C-alpha positions, 0 to 999 in steps of 0.5 A: 159467667158471661162466657157461658152465654157467649154462643147465645149472645153471638146468635142473638147479635147475628139475628138482630144485625141481619134482621135490621139490615134487611128491614132497612134495605126493604124500607129503602126499597119501599121509599124508592118505589113510593111514587108509583103506587103499590111497590113492584113486588107487591104488584107482582104478587097481586098480578099472580093472585089474579092469574091464579084466581082466573085459572080456577074460575074466579074472574078477577079485575084489579083496580090500581089506586096509585095515590093510596098505594093499593090494588083493589081486587074485584072477583066475579064483579064484586069488590072483595079485598085490597092488596097493600104492601103489608100483604106481600109477607116480606116482613115474615120472610125477613124474620124467617131469613134473619132466624135461619142465618142467625144459626149460620151453617155454610151453604146449606143455610142459603139452600134452606133459606131459598127453599123456605122463602119459596114455600112462604111465597107460594103459601102467601099467594094461596093465602090471598087467593083463599081470602079473596074466595072467602070474601067473595063466597063466604063473607061472614067468615072473612074477618075470622080468616083474615085476622086469625086463620091465615095469619096462623097458617103463615106464621105457623109455617115459619115456626115449623120451618125454624124448628126443622132448621134447628133440629135437622140442620143447625144443631145436627153436629152438636147432637151427634 
């Protein structure tokens, strides 16, 4: 009976191992950068968000709160949000990569993972920009967008990418 589940168990084990390795590596990275405030990757995202906002006419200033590991966004001279490590979508990206590599299919796995990570990165930038604009101009909808709309978009994208990976790449040879 266990023989029937062997392929599923291999995929599950591969997912768990990859997920834990990436998670621990990310935690070591965070621990290493704790003294400088917001970690460098999150800081890069905050800077890019500010640049995008400035580019679309939303004058943005940032305040570094090193002690509390966050960056405060002031949009058009009004405090709207703060960027913390959890806003960088790395945990979502780790989950995505672990799933894709659980169904490893050679070089195309790396290409798909890279393309998916790039899409998630760009979507996360625009998610934060969108949240800052909502919090600046439509504050009454801020909680709904922060807690429901934007998470649904980012997690929904991960699910769609997973479905594409499974349907068009991972199980392609098995369905032919």
